N, C-alpha and C positions, 0 to 999 in steps of 0.2 A: 826498359819498358817506352814502349814508344810514345811521342810525346803526342797531342793532339794540334791540332793550331789555335792558337790564342785571340781570341777578339780583343781588339783595343779596349780598355778598360770602361772606356766616355761612349761607346756605342754600348757594351755590355750592360751597362747602367740604366738604358732608357726600357723605360714604359711606349711599350708599342700603342700608335693611336688605333681607339677603340670604334670600330661605326657602329651606328645608328641598327639596332636591329633590322632586319628586313622579312622576318619570317614569322607567321604566326603559326598555332597547333594544329596539325591538320581538323580539317573541318571545320575552323572556325574563321571565319572572314576577314581579311586583311585588311584594316583601313591605317596605315603608314604615316607616321605625322614623329618619326624620330629622328632625318636627316633635313629637314628646310627645302624641300624640295618642292617645284613646281607643282601643284594637282591636275596641273591642264595640259602639262607633259611640253611641248615643242610648238612651236608656231609652224602650221602646216609647209611653208615654201622651205622652212629648214629642213622638215622633211624630205622634201620632195628632191632638196638639194645633194642632202647623201646617200638618199639611192640612188640618183645620178653618177654621182661622186665614186659608188663602190665598184661599176663597170671598170674602174684605171686601180680596181687591189694592188695590177703585180708592179704598181709601179709606188718611187717613194714618194712620198709629199714632198711639195716644197720645205726647206729646211728656213726658210726666214720668213717663214709665215707669211709673206709679201706683199697679196691682195688682202687677205685679214687686218694687216697692220695698217694698210690705206682705207677700210671701209671703217676699221675704228676712227683713223684719225680725222676723214674726212667727218664723222660722228659728233667729233668730240670736240674741233676745234684744234686738235694734237700738231707736231709733227712726228711723219713717221718714222724717222730713224730713230725715234725717241721712246718706240717702243718695244717691247721683245712677247713675244708669246709663251706661252710656257704650258706641261701639262700639267691642265687644271691653274688655282693660282699657286700652289699647292707648292709644286716646284718650283717654282721662283724666288718664295719665301727659304727656302730652303737654301736656293742656291743662293741669299742672299748673306745667308750665317759661314757659308760656306767664304764665302768670298770674301767679306771684312770681320771674322771672329774667331776667335779658333782658341789654342789653351793658354792659362790665366787670364785670359779678358771674360769681359759679362754679358751678354745681354738678358735684357728687364723687358718685362711685359708687365700687364693687368691681370694681378689675384683675380684667377674666375675668366681668365679671358681662353680666348681659340689655344687649345692642345698642340697645334703644330708647330705654334712659336717654342716651349722648353726641347720638345724634340729635336729641334731645328740646330738649334743651339749645341746641344749636348753634339749630335752628329756633327758638329763642325769642333765640338773639345772643350767647345767653352762652357760657363757655368749658367745655366737661366737663374733669373731675379726676377720672383711676382713683388711688385709693389702694391701695398695695400688697396683697396679701392674703397671708394662709401658710399653706402645703401648699393650695391653693383654698379655703381660705373664709374670710370676712369676718377684717378683723381689724381690732378696734375701735380697739384706741389707734392701728394706722396711721392708719386714719378718720379719728378725733380732731384727728391731730398732723396733719390737710391743711386742717383747716377754717379759714380765713381771715376775715377782715375782709369776702371779695368773698361767700363761700357764700351762697347762698341759699337751696339745697334741698340734701339729701342721697335718693335710694334705695339704699334696700338689699332686694333680695331674699331671701325666709327661707322654704322653701329657693331656693336659687341657681340659677340658667341663666345659660351651660348646665353646671354644675358637680358641680349636685344636692345642696349641703353645707349645714347649717344648723348655727349657730349658740346657743346656750343664751336663755331667756327673760332670764335673769339680765345675758344681755351685750346685749343688743338693750338695756332699761330702760341701763345704763351706758352706750350708744352716746347715749340721749336724754339723759341727767342729763346730758351731758357737751359738748353742743349746746349754743350761744345760743341764747335764747327766739327770735329774729325768725328763729331758721332751721327750713325746714319739711323733719322727718323723714317720708318714704313708703318705708310697709312695705307691698313686692307681696308676695301673698299668693296668687297662683296656684295651688300646688301644695299648697295648705294641708290639702287632704282626702287625701292621700296620707300627709301625715306620723303614723305609729304613736310618734314618741318620747313618755314620758311630759310632762308638765311645760308643753309645746308654746303659746304661746299666739300666734292669727293675726296679732295685731297691734290686734286690737280693746278689750283694755286698757287701753291703752296712749292713742289716739285715744279713749278714753271719754273721756277726762276732762283732755286736755290737747289746747291751741288750736294747737299746732304738731305736729302726729299727723296723719298720715290712715293707711286703710289699701289698699287694690286687691283686688279677688278678679275671677274672671275664668270664666265656663260652656266656655270652649274647650277646658278638661281633662278631668276626671274626668266632668263632665256631658256629656262627647263634641258638644258643640253648637259648635265650630269653625267652620261654615262661616256660620253665625247670627251671630259677631260680635256676646258679650253680653258687656260686663263690668262692675262696679260699685262705686264705692268707698263709706266710713263714715268719717266727718269732723269733726271742729267746724264748725258753723254756718257760720262765716264763710272757711269752707276750700270746701263742699261748693258754696255759694254763688258763689265765684270760678268751678269747673268749670262751673255752670249758665249761668253768662254766657255763656261763650265755645265751648260744646258746640254740636254742630249741634242742630236743632232738631228730629228724627225723627232720631233718631242709632239708634235701635235699631229694626228691624221689627217690622212688626204681629206675623208666623210670631214671629219669636224673639222677643220679649214673651214670646205662648202659651206656646213653649216651655219656655223656662227657667221659667214657673211651675209649669208641671207635674213639669218634673228636678225642682224644688225637692222638691213634692210624692213623687216615689221618691226613698226614701231606702236603701229595700232594695237598688235596682239599685245606688245608691251605695256598698254597702257589697258588694257583690261585688264590684266594677269596683277598690274598695281590696285586697279582700284576696286575687282576682286577681296583683292588678300586685306584690303583696308575697312572692308564692309565685315570682313567675318573675323579680322584682327580683333576688331571693334565689338561684336557680337561674345566674343571666344572673351574679351578683358571684362567689358558687362557682366558675364552671366558669374563672372572666378569673383567678378566685386558683389555681387547679388551674395556671394556665399561668405562674406568675411566672420559673420558672425559663426560659422565651422571655423573660423582660423586662418583660408587661404587668405593669396594674394598675390594680385597680378601685376608684376613688375614693369614697369612703362616701357615699350618695346616699339622701336621705329621701322624692325624687319619685319618676317615672316615665319614669327615663330613669338609665342610668349613663355616665358617663363614666371611656373605657378610655385609658392612658396606654401609649405602644407606647414599643422603643427607637428613638433620637434619630437614629441610624446605623444601614446594613447592609441588609440583603432584606425586616425585618421592620419598617419604620417605619408611623407613622399613615396617611404618605402612598401607599405602598405597601398597605398592608390595604384604605382607601376605594377607589383603584382595584380590586382581587381581588373587592370583597363587591359593585360598584356593576356589573362583569361578569357576574356572577352572580341582579343582580336586586336583594340590599341594600343601602338607600337609606338611610344612614347619615349621620353633620352632622360635616365635617370644618371646623374652626373657624380655618388658618391666618391669616384675619384680624383674629382677638379674640386671637393669643397660644398657641393652643393648635394649632399646626401639629405638637405628637406624638399630639397624645389625637383621639378618636373618640366623639362622646355619641351613643351609643344609646337609641334609644326603648323601652320594653318592650312588644313586642305581645304578640297571644296563648301559646300554652301551645305550637303549630303552629311560629309564628313565633319565640320564645326557643328553642326547642333547634334551630333548623335554622339560624340564626346563631350560635349555640353552632358549633355543628359544622362552619357556612365556616370560623369561623376557626382553630379548629382544622386543620382540611386547610388556611390557609393557613401555616403558622406548619410546614406539613410532618411 
């Protein structure tokens, strides 16, 4: 009997990432609030730049993302040679685990954290370890208590996805100070542009001075370039060098590079999107809080989505709400596979979409 090829056991054990749904039932108007996208789309300047770049589609893109790295460095006051660009920040998160962890090692993250983290760990053959959180928020003491001699990487999303919660810069610094020098702290700041809390730092300050800190960012959220898959990281030269060794050789498209450079130059658009998000996020949270007598709760969010918890039993569970909203074209994110079967993550949409989903929630509750 011929034996078929066999995948590595740690690859076979991976539970594939499940994206937010993108299609409504036939004949139902779609309101997509499942993937934390920018409802305004991308800057007109970015779109124009991408259209111009399509004319050179027969040429490979710049393998080093030189112009984009220079533009990022200029905007954030960084050193361009300490920046690496990726196919979304996802590629960089995956490369970090591949470079620094393997069989017998552990990769630590926060329970109810971004599902790419355990996938990245398992892809490298390492063991993912989820530290308990406190009220859907990263608990630094719990993270430090979970560190062992096998820990090689710690992922921290701040704000966190899918809960939207934020920890203070002093807590991030305390986490780093408590880690052994050989453990790499990855600060995932995908939602940094939405944060309005004073004193917030996206991770640049720590990454600038410590060899075991790297910060990742993305153009998929406030910049509205999710379809182009563009991310970047800033960190110590040795870390950036390791990512460069194993990332894809032409990992960001020419159109994506052009669009991202133009997007960075349009900070007025970013400011408008931030203000829109803050207004509609506040409206959604206020509406949910007004329904607390029905057992709903809005988890405090610093991002472009709100995690809404529902009663565990009865007619108004998160599962029932998910089915009700889906039938009416509202696509949100129900996450029982992340231990959040009691909640829906609702992305912030336009003014009209936000008011519509609020109305649908009220109708669901009768």
